[in-house]
C-alpha positions in Angstrom: -6.7 32.1 13.3 -7.6 28.4 13.2 -6.6 26.0 16.0 -7.7 22.6 17.0 -8.3 23.4 20.7 -8.8 26.6 22.6 -7.8 26.2 26.3 -8.8 28.8 28.9 -6.4 29.1 31.8 -2.8 28.0 32.4 -2.9 26.7 35.9 -1.8 23.1 36.5 -4.8 21.8 34.5 -4.3 24.1 31.5 -0.6 23.4 31.6 -0.8 19.6 31.5 -3.7 19.5 29.0 -2.0 21.9 26.6 1.2 19.9 26.9 -0.5 16.6 26.2 -2.3 18.0 23.2 0.8 19.7 21.9 2.7 16.4 22.2 -0.1 14.7 20.2 0.6 17.1 17.4 -2.5 19.3 17.9 -2.6 23.1 17.3 -3.6 24.7 20.6 -4.1 28.2 21.8 -4.1 29.0 25.6 -5.8 32.2 26.8 -4.5 33.2 30.2 -4.0 36.5 32.0 -1.0 36.1 34.4 -2.1 36.3 38.1 0.5 36.2 40.8 -1.8 34.6 43.3 -3.6 31.9 41.3 -4.5 28.8 43.3 -1.7 26.8 41.6 1.0 29.3 42.5 -0.1 29.4 46.2 -0.4 25.6 46.5 2.3 23.7 48.4 3.1 21.3 45.5 2.9 18.2 47.7 1.6 14.9 46.4 0.7 12.8 49.5 -0.8 9.3 49.0 -2.6 9.3 52.4 -5.0 11.8 54.0 -7.1 12.5 57.0 -7.2 11.4 60.6 -7.8 7.8 59.6 -4.8 7.9 57.4 -6.8 6.8 54.4 -5.2 6.0 51.1 -6.2 8.7 48.6 -8.4 7.8 45.6 -6.4 6.0 42.9 -3.2 6.5 44.9 -1.1 3.6 43.6 -1.8 4.4 40.0 -1.4 8.1 40.4 1.9 7.9 42.2 3.4 6.0 39.4 1.9 8.1 36.6 2.7 11.5 38.1 6.4 10.7 38.5 6.6 10.0 34.8 4.4 12.9 33.8 6.4 15.5 35.8 9.7 14.1 34.6 8.5 14.3 31.0 7.3 17.9 31.1 10.3 18.8 33.2 12.6 17.5 30.4 10.5 19.5 27.9 11.2 22.8 29.8 14.7 21.8 30.8 14.1 21.7 34.6 13.9 19.1 37.3 10.5 19.9 38.9 9.7 16.8 40.9 11.5 15.5 44.0 10.8 12.2 45.9 11.5 13.7 49.3 9.0 11.9 51.5 7.0 13.2 54.4 8.2 12.9 58.0 5.0 12.9 60.0 4.9 13.6 63.7 1.5 12.3 65.0 -0.2 15.0 67.2 -1.8 12.3 69.4 -1.5 8.7 70.5 -4.7 8.0 68.6 -3.2 9.4 65.4 0.0 7.4 66.1 -2.0 4.2 66.3 -3.8 5.1 63.1 -0.4 5.4 61.3 0.9 2.2 62.9 -2.2 0.3 61.7 -1.5 1.2 58.1 2.1 0.0 58.0 1.2 -3.5 56.8 -1.2 -2.3 54.0 -0.5 -3.2 50.4 0.7 -1.0 48.9 2.4 0.4 52.1 2.8 4.1 52.1 3.5 4.4 55.9 6.9 3.3 57.1 8.6 3.2 60.5 11.4 5.7 61.4 14.5 4.5 63.3 14.8 5.7 66.9 18.2 7.3 66.1 16.6 9.3 63.3 13.8 10.5 65.6 16.4 11.7 68.1 17.9 14.0 65.5 14.8 16.0 65.3 14.4 16.7 69.1 16.5 19.9 68.8 14.3 21.1 66.0 10.7 20.3 66.9 8.4 19.8 69.8 6.8 16.3 69.4 5.6 13.6 71.8 4.5 10.5 69.8 7.5 9.7 67.7 7.5 9.9 63.9 6.6 7.9 60.8 7.7 8.2 57.2 5.2 8.6 54.3 6.9 7.3 51.2 6.7 7.8 48.3 5.6 11.4 48.5 6.5 14.0 46.0 7.2 17.7 46.0 6.5 19.7 42.8 8.2 23.0 41.9 5.0 24.6 40.6 6.5 28.0 40.0 9.2 26.6 37.7 6.6 24.3 36.0 4.2 27.1 35.2 6.9 29.6 34.2 8.7 27.1 32.0 5.7 25.8 30.2 4.4 29.4 29.7 7.7 30.2 28.0 7.3 27.2 25.7 3.8 28.3 24.8 5.0 31.8 24.0 7.8 30.4 21.8 5.2 28.3 19.9 2.9 31.3 19.5 0.3 29.3 21.5 -0.4 31.7 24.3 -2.7 34.8 24.3 -1.9 36.8 27.4 -5.2 38.5 28.2 -8.3 38.0 30.2 -10.9 35.7 28.6 -14.2 37.5 27.8 -16.9 34.9 27.8 -19.4 37.3 26.2 -17.4 37.1 22.9 -17.6 33.3 22.7 -19.8 31.8 20.1 -20.6 28.1 20.6 -21.7 25.9 17.7 -22.3 22.1 17.6 -19.0 21.4 15.8 -16.9 24.5 16.4 -16.3 27.6 18.6 -15.5 31.1 17.6 -13.8 33.6 19.9 -12.9 37.0 18.3 -11.0 36.0 15.2 -10.1 32.5 16.5 -11.9 29.4 15.4 -11.4 26.0 17.1 -13.0 22.6 17.1 -13.5 22.8 20.9 -12.9 25.0 23.9 -11.9 23.6 27.3 -12.4 25.6 30.4 -9.4 25.2 32.8 -9.6 28.6 34.4 -10.3 27.7 38.0 -13.1 29.6 39.8 -13.9 31.6 36.7 -15.1 28.5 34.9 -18.2 28.3 37.1 -19.2 31.9 36.2 -20.1 30.6 32.7 -23.7 29.5 32.3 -22.6 26.2 30.9 -21.1 25.1 34.2 -23.0 27.0 36.9 -25.2 24.1 37.8 -22.3 21.7 38.6 -22.1 20.7 42.3 -18.8 22.6 43.0 -17.5 24.4 46.1 -15.0 27.1 46.5 -12.4 26.7 49.1 -9.9 29.3 50.4 -6.4 28.2 51.2 -3.9 30.2 53.2 -0.3 29.7 54.1 2.6 31.4 55.8 6.0 31.7 54.2 8.8 31.4 56.8 12.5 31.6 56.9 13.7 28.6 59.0 17.5 28.4 58.2 18.3 25.4 60.5 15.6 23.1 59.1 17.0 20.4 56.8 15.3 21.0 53.4 15.3 17.4 52.2 12.0 16.5 53.9 8.4 17.6 54.1 7.4 17.8 57.8 3.8 17.2 58.9 2.1 17.8 62.2 -1.5 17.0 62.0 -3.1 19.7 59.8 0.0 21.8 59.7 2.7 21.0 57.1 6.1 22.5 56.5 7.1 22.3 52.9 10.4 23.5 51.2 9.4 26.6 49.2 11.7 28.9 47.2 14.9 30.7 48.0 15.4 28.5 51.1 12.0 29.5 52.6 9.2 27.2 53.9 5.5 27.0 53.1 3.5 26.6 56.3 -0.2 25.7 56.0 -2.9 25.3 55.1 -6.6 25.9 55.6 -9.6 24.7 53.7 -12.1 27.5 54.4 -15.4 27.5 52.5 -16.9 30.4 54.5 -14.8 33.2 53.4 -15.5 36.8 52.5 -12.8 37.4 50.0 -9.5 36.0 48.6 -7.3 38.1 50.9 -5.1 36.7 53.7 -6.8 36.9 57.0 -5.6 38.1 60.4 -7.3 35.1 62.1 -5.2 32.6 60.1 -2.0 34.6 60.7 -2.5 34.5 64.4 -3.6 30.9 64.6 -0.9 29.5 62.3 1.8 31.7 63.9 0.9 30.3 67.3 0.9 26.7 65.9 4.3 27.3 64.4 5.7 28.6 67.6 4.4 25.5 69.4 6.1 23.2 66.9 9.4 24.6 65.9 12.3 25.0 68.4 14.9 26.6 66.1 14.8 30.3 65.1 12.5 31.4 62.3 11.0 34.5 60.8 7.6 34.8 59.1 8.2 36.7 55.9 4.9 36.4 54.0 1.3 35.4 54.2 -0.5 34.2 51.0 -4.0 33.1 50.1 -6.0 32.0 47.1 -9.4 30.4 46.2 -9.6 27.0 44.5 -12.6 25.1 43.1 -13.4 21.6 44.3 -16.2 19.2 43.7 -18.6 18.2 46.5 -17.8 14.5 46.0 -14.1 15.1 45.6 -13.9 13.9 42.1 -12.8 16.2 39.2 -14.9 17.5 36.3 -13.5 16.1 33.1 -15.1 16.0 29.7 -17.7 17.8 27.5 -21.1 19.3 27.9 -23.9 16.9 26.9 -25.8 19.7 25.2 -22.8 21.6 23.9 -20.3 19.0 22.7 -17.8 21.7 21.5 -17.4 22.9 25.1 -15.4 21.0 27.6 -14.3 21.4 31.2 -11.1 20.3 33.0 -11.4 21.6 36.6 -12.4 20.9 40.2 -9.2 19.2 41.3 -9.4 20.8 44.8 -6.4 20.1 47.0 -5.3 17.1 44.8 -4.5 19.1 41.7 -0.8 18.1 41.6 -1.7 14.4 41.4 -5.0 14.5 39.5 -4.2 17.0 36.8 -1.4 15.1 35.0 -3.4 11.9 35.0 -6.7 13.2 33.7 -5.0 15.6 31.3 -3.6 12.5 29.6 -7.0 10.8 29.7 -8.8 13.9 28.2 -6.1 14.3 25.5 -6.5 10.6 24.6 -10.3 11.0 24.5 -9.9 13.9 22.1 -7.3 12.3 19.8 -8.2 8.6 20.0 -11.8 8.7 21.3 -10.9 6.6 24.3 -13.2 6.8 27.4 -12.4 8.8 30.5 -12.8 7.4 34.0 -16.6 7.4 34.7 -16.1 8.7 38.3 -14.4 11.8 36.8 -16.5 12.3 33.6 -18.6 15.4 33.8 -21.4 13.6 32.0 -22.2 12.0 35.4 -24.0 15.3 36.0 -25.8 15.2 32.6 -29.2 15.8 34.2 -28.0 19.0 35.9 -26.1 20.2 32.8 -29.2 19.7 30.6 -30.8 22.5 32.7 -28.1 25.0 31.8 
């Protein structure tokens, strides 16, 4: 079998890269073993343009917010589903200091923080415990990740572009101008398979970190589902079947990928202190995601093995970074345009040359 590009993994990175290359008329093959608790499937699906206690604007926020809306709308049209919502985030500052940080950002350009009318704040008194008012983060998007992954997977199967099995790196043969895997030949291979990418000798030297995320799934029937609600580090996000995602953590000192009793107790107590209306915790999920130490993704090709590429390390910002850099990487492959230097994996050329 001859293809242009072999893509390993169909998380959010593999999904958008394979979509971009398919749109460019390239023949692709995605190798992916379905996993119910991959990092993408456990993620909240929130695209938030601000972050942290200082309410800092995220890297490339203005450009990314515009691009992601178009990208998710486009791929949604391809799979016949509306997968992006501009629902905004209603943030309840947990302290006066945090409130002042939000207020100080309202006059920024572009402005992502906006005031909330007193009458609107009053409407949430029966639902939540809060003491420092509320602000609105807008635009902020919510992505239906499950529908996205399932819908594009169906498209790949229809196009005979998906091999549903575990990738066996020991069977990969790398040459300067091509790769061979079993009976498949391709011009290049791109690793998009999350934490497994860094088990390959080509990428082990990269400065990555593995972070474990956990979340509760709760049934909160009285909570209006048209908003994302944020209380400091705890966020309530509309999930599936009327449920709510409540999380999350960023633990880099974990023993395994399983949900922990410590998180369950801590987040349950936080939820009880925040929500006044009746609710029931129905599930507890966890997954491990790769991130970069400097919070910039790995995009591009190995300096010593130009047929091998990587598209990974999105961390908690995968929903906003993956569509943008998938487009850049596809443009690089098809039109030889450069990728953003801060994301190009060649910035670690000295480390990769030791692989």
